[in-house]
N, C-alpha and C positions, 0 to 999 in steps of 0.2 A: 594837512592843514598848515597854512603859513603861521609861523610864530610858535609852533609847538614842537616839542622834541619827538624823536622816534619812540621813546619810551612811553610818552603820553598817548601816541597813536596806537601803540600795541595794547595799552590798557583799554582803550575804547573798542578795539576790535575784539578783544577777549570778552568784554561786556556784551557786545552785540552777539557773539557766538553763544554765550551763556543764555541770553534771552531766547535765541532760536532753539536751543536745545531744550529749554524749559517748556516752550510752546509745543515742540514735538512730543515731549513726554506727556503733557496734558492731553493732547489729541489722542495719544496711544491709550491712556487710561480710560477714555470715554468710549472706546470701541468694544463691541460685544465679544470679540475673541481675545480680549485682554487676559482673562484668567488662564485659559489653556496655554497661551503663548508665554505668560509669566511662569507657569509651571515648568514648561520645557526649558525656559531660560534659567530658572533657578537651579534645576537639577543638572543642567549642562554646566553651569558655573561650579557646581560641586564636583562633578566628575572630571572635567577637563584637567585640573591640576594633578590628578592621579597619573596622567601620562607623562608629566614632566620628568620624573626620575628615570623612567624607562628610556627616554630620549637622551638625558644628560649623563647617564651612567657610563657609557663608553665614549663620550665625546660626540661632537656633532660634525658630520661631513657636510659638504655644501648642500646636498639635497635635504639633509636633516635640519639644517639651519632654516631653510624655507618652511619646512613642516613645523618646526618649533615656533617660528614667528606667526604662522597661520593659526596654530593652536592657541597661542597667546592672544592674538586678535579675536578669535572666536570666544575665548574666555572673557575678554573685556566686554564684548557685545552681550554675552550671556549675563554678565553681572549687571549691565545696564538694564536689560530687558527684565530680568527676574528679581531684581532687588526688592520690589514691593510685594512679592508673592507671599501670601499668608498674613499680611498686615491688616486685612479688613476686619 
């Protein structure tokens, strides 16, 4: 937008992204498969970090860095999906 700084534009895009994420989460909670998916997400988020020390113990090779980042990404997704499990 003319007359605004880049910082202001970034704040607006973050707010738009947050609204989209909130809408996606609301749609997810209304679905009939929500509870089983939340169960799997919750327990995946609990178990995934147990593999971090195994990978980090001897250092990371190039292939292990990719595996570690994929595991970290899966953990973030599992945290998002399973964070509301058991709160009903």
